[in-house]
N, C-alpha and C positions, 0 to 999 in steps of 0.2 A: 409399792405394792402392799396391800394389807396383809396382816399376819394370817388371817383366815384363808385368803386365796393362796398364799405361799404354802401353808400346811396342807390345804386340799390338793394342790398341784403335786406336792412331794409324796402324798399318800393316796394318789388317785386309785390305784389298783386295790389297795386295802380298803378304801372307803366304798368302792363298788362291791367288793366281797361282803363287807359289813352290811350294805344296803340289801343285797339279795338274801343274806341270812335273815335280816330283819323281816322282810316280806314273808318268807317261808315260815318264820317263827310266829308271826301274827296269825297266819292262816291255821297253823296247827293249834296254837293257843286258843283261838276262837272256837274251833271244833271241839276241843277237849272241854273248855269252859261251858259251852252250850250243852254238851253231853252230861256234864256234872250238875249244872244248875237248872237247865231247861229254860233259862231266862236270856232272851236275846240281848237286852241292855247290859246285864251283868257280864255276859260272855264278851261283848264288845269292849267294855271297860277293862276287864282283866286282860284281854288279848292285846290291847294297846299299851297298857301300863307296864306289864312285866317284860315284854320283848324290847320296849324302848330302853329300859334299864339294862337289859342283857346286851343290846347292841352297843351301848356305850362301853360296857365292861369288855365286850369282845374286841373292840377297837384297841383298847389299851392292853389287852391280853396279847393281841397280835404284835403290837409295838414291842412289848417286852420280849417275846420270842424272837422277833427280828433282831433286836439288840443282842440277845444271847447268842444267836447264830453268828453275828458279826464278831462278837468277842471270841467265840470258839475258833472262827476262821483266823483271827489275828494270832491266837495262841498256837494254832497248828502251823502257821507260817513262821513262827519263831522257834519251832522245834529244832532238834539237833539236825545237822546237815545229812545224816544217814537216812533220814526219813522217819526214824522212830522217835517217839517223844523223849525229851531229855529227862533223865532221872534226877529228881530234886532231892536234896538232903543227903546225898551220898558223897 
């Protein structure tokens, strides 16, 4: 199986969330750019460029937060048996 298919399958929910965010962002960016420039072509260009970069950044942002959440869960699982976090350095 190709790497792209495996990554897409493993991150299906995150990719769908990223896609919906991308579409909303394009619509908002197009409206704002048109309101500022009054130029349809400029607003379409700006509304496609900036959200595309943001969508890629958002995907990796979500991956980082997901990884941080898993790390925190592992750390809390290794806390002291009493349920309170172990005191380090004492």
